[in-house]
C-alpha positions as CSV (number, residue, x, y, z in Angstrom):
1,M,65.0,36.4,101.3
2,A,67.1,35.8,104.4
3,T,65.3,36.7,107.6
4,I,66.3,39.9,109.3
5,W,65.2,38.6,112.6
6,T,67.6,37.4,115.2
7,K,67.2,33.9,116.7
8,E,67.7,32.9,120.3
9,K,67.5,29.7,122.4
10,L,64.5,30.3,124.6
11,P,62.3,28.0,126.7
12,R,58.9,26.7,125.7
13,E,56.2,26.3,128.3
14,N,57.4,22.7,129.0
15,G,60.9,24.0,129.7
16,E,62.5,22.7,126.4
17,L,65.0,25.1,124.9
18,V,64.3,25.8,121.2
19,S,65.5,28.3,118.6
20,M,63.0,31.1,118.3
21,L,62.7,34.0,115.9
22,V,62.8,37.3,117.9
23,P,61.1,39.9,115.6
24,E,60.4,43.5,116.4
25,I,57.4,43.8,114.1
26,I,54.5,41.3,114.1
27,S,51.8,40.9,111.4
28,A,48.6,39.4,112.7
29,S,47.7,38.4,110.1
30,R,47.6,38.1,106.3
31,S,46.7,34.4,106.6
32,T,43.6,34.5,108.9
33,D,41.5,36.9,111.0
34,I,43.3,36.8,114.4
35,P,41.4,39.8,115.9
36,A,38.0,38.3,115.0
37,F,38.5,34.7,116.0
38,Y,41.8,34.3,117.8
39,A,42.2,37.5,119.9
40,D,42.1,35.6,123.2
41,W,44.7,33.1,121.9
42,F,46.9,35.9,120.7
43,F,46.9,37.9,123.9
44,H,47.5,34.7,125.9
45,R,50.5,33.8,123.8
46,L,51.7,37.4,124.2
47,K,51.6,36.9,128.0
48,V,53.3,33.6,127.7
49,G,56.0,35.2,125.6
50,Y,55.9,33.2,122.4
51,C,53.8,31.3,119.9
52,A,54.4,28.6,117.3
53,W,53.8,28.9,113.6
54,T,53.6,26.3,110.8
55,N,55.1,27.0,107.5
56,P,52.3,26.6,104.8
57,F,54.8,25.4,102.2
58,N,56.7,22.7,104.0
59,G,54.7,22.1,107.2
60,V,57.7,22.8,109.4
61,K,56.9,24.3,112.8
62,S,58.9,27.2,114.1
63,Y,58.7,29.4,117.2
64,V,58.3,33.1,117.5
65,S,59.2,35.0,120.6
66,F,57.6,38.3,121.5
67,K,60.6,39.2,123.6
68,N,61.6,42.1,121.3
69,T,58.2,42.9,119.8
70,R,57.6,46.6,119.6
71,F,54.9,46.9,117.0
72,I,51.9,44.9,115.8
73,V,49.9,45.3,112.6
74,F,46.5,43.7,112.8
75,W,44.4,42.7,109.8
76,S,40.7,42.1,110.3
77,K,37.1,42.2,109.1
78,N,35.9,42.2,112.6
79,P,38.4,43.7,115.1
80,R,35.7,44.4,117.7
81,P,37.2,41.7,120.1
82,L,40.4,43.8,120.3
83,L,38.5,46.7,122.0
84,P,38.8,45.4,125.6
85,L,42.3,44.1,125.0
86,L,44.3,46.9,123.4
87,H,45.3,48.3,126.8
88,I,47.4,45.2,127.3
89,L,49.6,46.3,124.4
90,Q,50.0,49.8,125.8
91,E,50.9,48.5,129.2
92,N,53.6,46.4,127.6
93,G,55.0,49.3,125.5
94,I,53.8,47.9,122.2
95,N,52.2,50.1,119.6
96,S,49.8,49.0,116.8
97,Y,47.6,49.9,114.0
98,I,44.8,48.0,112.3
99,Q,44.2,47.2,108.6
100,Y,40.3,47.1,108.8
101,T,38.7,45.5,105.8
102,L,35.3,47.2,105.7
103,N,33.4,46.1,102.6
104,D,29.7,45.9,101.8
105,Y,28.9,42.7,100.1
106,S,26.0,41.7,102.4
107,Q,23.3,41.8,99.8
108,E,25.4,39.6,97.5
109,R,26.2,37.2,100.4
110,L,29.9,37.2,99.5
111,E,31.0,37.6,103.1
112,N,29.8,36.3,106.5
113,V,30.2,39.4,108.7
114,S,28.0,41.4,111.0
115,S,25.9,44.3,109.8
116,L,27.5,47.2,108.1
117,A,26.2,49.6,110.8
118,S,27.9,47.4,113.5
119,R,31.2,47.3,111.6
120,I,31.2,51.0,111.1
121,E,30.5,51.5,114.8
122,T,33.5,49.2,115.6
123,F,35.7,51.3,113.3
124,K,34.8,54.5,115.2
125,L,35.3,52.9,118.6
126,L,38.8,51.7,117.6
127,V,39.7,55.2,116.4
128,D,38.5,56.6,119.7
129,Q,41.0,54.3,121.5
130,L,43.9,54.4,119.0
131,G,43.6,57.6,117.1
132,K,42.6,58.4,113.5
133,G,45.8,57.3,111.8
134,S,45.8,53.9,113.6
135,V,42.8,52.4,111.8
136,V,43.2,52.1,108.0
137,W,40.1,51.5,105.9
138,R,40.4,48.7,103.3
139,F,37.7,48.0,100.7
140,D,39.3,44.9,99.5
141,P,38.9,43.2,97.1
142,L,36.8,45.1,94.5
143,I,35.0,42.3,92.8
144,L,32.9,42.4,89.6
145,T,30.1,39.8,89.1
146,D,26.9,39.5,87.1
147,N,25.3,41.4,90.0
148,I,28.0,43.9,90.9
149,C,29.2,46.6,88.4
150,I,31.4,49.6,88.9
151,D,28.4,51.8,89.7
152,D,27.5,49.5,92.5
153,L,31.1,49.5,93.9
154,I,31.2,53.3,93.8
155,K,27.9,53.5,95.6
156,K,29.0,51.1,98.3
157,I,32.2,53.0,98.9
158,Q,30.3,56.3,99.0
159,I,28.0,55.1,101.8
160,I,30.9,53.9,103.9
161,G,33.2,56.8,103.1
162,D,30.6,59.4,104.2
163,Q,30.5,57.8,107.6
164,L,34.3,57.5,108.0
165,R,35.1,61.0,106.7
166,D,36.6,62.1,110.1
167,Y,37.8,58.7,111.2
168,T,40.6,57.6,108.9
169,E,43.4,59.0,106.7
170,K,43.5,56.3,104.1
171,L,41.4,54.1,101.8
172,V,43.2,51.0,100.4
173,F,41.7,48.9,97.7
174,S,42.7,46.1,95.2
175,Y,41.1,44.7,92.1
176,A,40.1,41.0,92.5
177,D,42.4,38.7,90.5
178,I,40.2,35.7,90.5
179,D,41.9,33.8,87.7
180,L,45.2,33.8,89.6
181,Y,43.8,31.7,92.5
182,R,42.4,28.4,91.3
183,K,40.7,27.6,94.6
184,V,39.0,31.0,94.6
185,R,37.8,30.5,91.0
186,L,36.4,27.1,91.8
187,N,34.7,28.2,94.9
188,L,32.9,31.0,93.1
189,M,31.9,28.7,90.3
190,N,30.6,26.1,92.7
191,N,28.5,28.7,94.4
192,H,27.2,30.0,91.1
193,I,28.8,33.4,91.5
194,Y,29.6,34.6,88.0
195,Y,32.6,36.9,88.3
196,H,34.3,39.1,85.8
197,E,38.0,39.9,85.6
198,W,39.0,43.6,85.7
199,G,40.4,45.0,82.4
200,T,42.7,48.0,82.3
201,A,40.0,50.3,81.0
202,Q,37.7,49.3,83.9
203,M,40.5,49.8,86.4
204,E,41.1,53.3,85.0
205,E,37.4,54.2,85.1
206,F,37.0,53.1,88.7
207,A,40.1,55.0,89.8
208,E,39.0,58.2,88.1
209,R,35.5,58.0,89.6
210,L,36.8,57.1,93.1
211,S,39.3,60.0,93.0
212,A,36.7,62.5,91.9
213,M,34.3,61.3,94.7
214,N,37.1,61.6,97.3
215,K,37.5,65.2,96.2
216,D,33.9,66.2,95.7
217,R,32.8,64.7,99.0
218,E,35.8,66.3,100.8
219,W,36.9,63.0,102.3
220,N,40.6,63.8,101.6
221,F,41.6,60.2,102.0
222,Q,44.9,59.1,100.7
223,L,43.8,56.6,98.1
224,S,46.1,53.5,97.7
225,T,46.2,50.2,95.9
226,C,47.4,47.0,97.4
227,G,49.8,44.9,95.4
228,E,48.6,46.2,92.0
229,R,50.8,46.5,88.9
230,I,48.8,49.3,87.4
231,D,50.0,52.9,87.9
232,L,47.2,55.2,88.9
233,A,49.3,58.2,90.0
234,K,47.5,60.5,87.6
235,Y,44.4,60.0,89.8
236,G,46.4,60.7,93.0
237,I,46.4,57.0,93.9
238,V,49.6,55.5,95.2
239,H,50.9,52.0,95.8
240,N,50.2,51.1,99.4
241,R,52.5,49.8,102.1
242,C,50.3,47.7,104.4
243,I,53.2,47.1,106.7
244,D,54.4,50.7,106.5
245,G,57.6,51.8,108.1
246,D,56.6,55.5,107.9
247,L,53.3,55.0,109.5
248,I,54.9,52.9,112.2
249,T,57.3,55.8,112.8
250,R,54.6,58.3,112.9
251,L,52.7,56.3,115.6
252,A,55.6,55.1,117.6
253,W,58.4,57.7,117.2
254,K,58.8,58.0,120.9
255,D,59.9,54.3,121.1
256,K,63.7,54.7,121.0
257,K,64.3,50.9,120.7
258,L,61.9,50.7,117.7
259,M,63.4,53.7,116.1
260,E,66.9,52.2,116.5
261,F,65.7,49.0,114.8
262,L,64.1,51.0,112.0
263,K,67.3,53.1,111.7
264,V,65.1,56.2,112.0
265,K,66.6,59.4,113.5
266,I,64.1,61.8,115.0
267,E,65.2,65.4,114.4
268,D,64.1,68.7,115.9
269,V,62.6,71.2,113.5
270,P,64.9,74.3,113.5
271,A,63.5,77.5,115.0
272,P,62.2,80.0,112.5
273,T,64.6,82.7,111.3
274,L,64.2,86.3,110.4
275,F,63.6,85.2,106.8
276,G,60.7,82.9,107.5
277,K,60.2,79.2,108.2
278,P,63.3,77.0,108.2
279,D,64.0,74.7,105.3
280,L,63.5,71.0,106.0
281,P,65.4,68.3,104.1
282,E,63.6,66.9,101.0
283,G,61.2,64.1,102.1
284,A,61.0,65.2,105.7
285,I,57.9,63.9,107.5
286,L,56.6,66.1,110.3
287,L,55.9,64.7,113.7
288,P,54.2,66.4,116.8
289,N,56.1,68.8,119.0
290,N,58.3,70.2,116.2
291,H,60.0,66.9,115.3
292,Y,60.5,65.3,111.9
293,F,62.2,62.3,110.3
294,I,63.4,61.1,106.9
295,S,61.9,57.8,105.7
296,T,64.0,54.7,105.8
297,H,61.2,52.4,104.6
298,K,62.5,49.4,102.7
299,K,60.5,46.9,100.8
300,D,60.4,43.3,101.9
301,H,61.6,41.5,98.8
302,G,60.1,38.3,100.0
303,Q,56.6,39.7,99.2
304,R,54.8,39.9,95.8
305,P,56.5,42.0,93.2
306,F,54.1,45.0,93.6
307,C,53.8,44.8,97.3
308,Q,55.5,47.7,99.1
309,C,55.4,46.3,102.6
310,M,58.4,46.3,104.8
311,A,59.5,43.1,106.6
312,S,57.4,41.7,109.4
313,K,56.8,38.3,111.0
314,D,53.4,36.9,110.2
315,I,52.1,34.5,112.8
316,G,48.8,33.5,111.2
317,E,48.0,30.2,109.5
318,Y,46.0,29.4,106.4
319,N,42.8,27.3,106.4
320,T,41.8,28.8,109.8
321,C,39.4,31.6,109.0
322,P,35.7,30.9,109.7
323,H,34.5,34.1,107.9
324,L,34.2,31.8,104.9
325,C,34.1,34.6,102.4
326,E,33.3,33.3,98.9
327,Y,36.4,35.0,97.4
328,C,38.8,33.9,100.1
329,Y,42.3,33.0,99.0
330,A,43.5,31.9,102.5
331,N,41.2,28.8,102.8
332,T,41.6,25.8,100.6
333,S,38.1,24.8,101.5
334,K,35.3,25.9,103.9
335,K,35.2,22.4,105.4
336,L,38.9,22.5,106.3
337,A,38.6,26.0,107.8
338,L,35.7,25.0,110.0
339,S,37.5,21.8,111.1
340,N,40.5,23.8,112.2
341,W,38.3,26.4,113.9
342,K,36.6,23.6,115.9
343,Q,40.0,22.1,116.7
344,H,41.1,25.5,118.1
345,Q,38.0,25.8,120.2
346,S,38.7,22.5,121.9
347,N,42.2,23.7,122.9
348,P,42.2,27.5,122.5
349,L,45.4,28.5,124.3
350,T,47.9,26.1,122.7
351,E,51.1,27.2,121.0
352,T,49.7,27.4,117.5
353,I,46.3,28.5,116.4
354,T,45.2,24.9,115.5
355,K,47.2,22.4,117.6
């Protein structure tokens, strides 16, 4: 896919003029947990005005300017380090939301994260700062092993969901596809974690039970799958947009520059008539203060076939996440991830995460 981002000749810190991508929407990041481990680096680079990024497929370094950045989507299992820093975005006219992966695999030791209670507290503190729609709950991935069955997953989600009832609008999940990722499969096998692939019948059973629980416990979350082929619409479950043009518009509709980039027109809701409420166009999405818009969301065709995300510029790098989750697809090995993390700590404000 040809990039939609403009390029400009801009100076590096050393004064060298280089070609930089100038994106409006930043993803931070699908490739590593920037909020948990690289928040200080990110906000320093934001202040400097650019960062460098290494292409994982060809090793070529490129530069990304924050000159035109209007929105940032964060991805994290521990976004607590963002709490004292989010005001910097607001002061710079940048909006954001957080894809917060909040699982509960502590007993099975599949993740290296803080206590569930601490992570739920972080979720609520972020909502207090950003608002309910700005923190999206992900239980991702759903993994089956000799020690984790569907009943266990439903129970884990119930415990968290009851505590997030008034703190989020959405629950996003995906079924672990272990056999698609050789390094994940080998890592699990080497650590004697005996996984099971999801079959269609199991996916349907889980979806039906999750949907019923969402209704019975009056959570009223929008249930969504991430990158899944299976159609679960009959359970009220939709295909998610993790980089979501409509959510971005809902959160930042007052940003005229961003709306111009997204080609979104904010309209006034007509006044009521003698015959009742005015008719709105099909697909109208309501906004505060009697405004609405029509979605212009377009899928990024550079993503996986069943990914519904719009285009964004990801600035993370693989093999840099020290969470060391057993099912991680972003690290080739734990040893390499830890080595890169130590390298970052020795020079934490450089252009790229690692060098």
